[in-house]
C-alpha positions, 0 to 999 in steps of 0.5 A: 368312317365319315362316309359310313356315318353319313349313310347311316344317318340317311338310311333309316334302320329296318325297325323304323321302316317297319314302324312307318309302314305299319303306321301308314297301313293301319291309319285308314283302319283306325279311322274306320274303328268308330264307324264300324263300332257304331254300325255293328252296335246299332245295325247288325246286332239289332238285326241279329236280335230281330232274327232271334225274336222272330222264332220266339213268342216274346211280348217285349216285356217278359224276361223269358222268350219261349222258342216257337220255331217257325210258328210266327212265319206260319201265322204270317202265311196263313192269316189273311189279316197279316199278309193281306195288307201287302196289297196296299203296297201295290198302290205305292209300287205302281206309283214309283214308276210314275214318280221315276218317270216324272223325275227323269222327265223333269231332270232331262228338260231342266238339264238343257238351257231353260228359262227359270231353270233354278226356280223350277229345280227348287220347286221340284226339290222343295217337298223333299225338304219338308217334314213328313208330319207337316206334309201329312197335315197339309194334305189332310186339308187338301183332300178333305171334303170341300177342301183345296182339291174339291175347290179346284175341281169345282172351279174347272167344272168337275163337281161330279168328280168330288168325293171323300178322297180319304173316306172312300176305300176306292180312292184312299190309297190312290190319294196317299200314294200320290202324296208319296209321289209328290214328296219323294219326286225331288230326291230322284230328280236331283239324282237324275239331274246330277247324273245327266250333268256329269255327262261330258258336254262334248258329247252333246256338241258332237251329237248336235253337229251330227244333226241329233235332236233332243230325243236322240240325245236322250236315247243315245247319250243320257239314257245309257249314261245314267243307267246305274243311277236309274237302277239305284233309284229304282231299288230305293223306290221299290224298297220304299214302296214296300215299307211305306209308313209315315204318310198313311200312319200320320194321316189316317193311322192305317184306317179305312183300308190304308194299313201297310205292312209296316203299320201292321208290324208296328201295331202287332208289336206295340199295340198287341204286344206280340214282338216275336210275331212282329219281328217275323213280319220284319224279317219277311219284309227284309227278305222280300226287299232283297228278292225284289232287288236281286230280280231287278239286278238280274233283269237290268244288270249294271253295265258300268254306265259306259257310253257306246 
């Protein structure tokens, strides 16, 4: 009897084991309930509503939403004032390649032993920390006639290059795209730098013993090792280029040929009261970003970042 009593006190009963197993298995899901509820409430439900609004003629105020089918999408495809603004995104699209190239260059240089390394890291990353409104006002003074840029050009004998940078349709989008490059360079720089520094130092030491120079280390060690991060940064940069809003809207309000697709969408919804058409434009932008992302994943597949 004593042996049986001892055994019964040491071995929990089956119901207790099931309760403990249920608590262990359900605990992660309990922690996920609040984030999932917030995600569904503030992301997925609004997106579903956006799809519904895109097939209606809702003005944003009327309780009734008349179903119009694909009429809004037909307008987007046939009205040049709606789809024509996509060409502005091309300036930012090509600027992303410059941005990623500069970020990768600086990250590679500063991953090695360099004088004032921490100082240069802070200088490159600092613009990303500054509020977009402040950046917009700073560059309004930078680009204005007789401003900082014209003064610098004059100091180096470039008076012939001076022009109304934001007032000339031939230069306004180049100027605004350069501001975006300067601002978001730091984000990609930090991503690339972290990926490079995560590569084992022994690989560099072995490469140096074998006589590899910096270029060889970049080509055969750094580039393959950070490929997944480069792919992610490329996707984020392309998505950002197609949905540019903050800088051109604050600096010019979309005037002088700087209207992007997102600015046009917001004006359509809140200035002209065509929420249904604006929702269709948002759906088109979402689909285009997904298509570009899919193409990028096909052309540059993720190989897991394994070093060979």
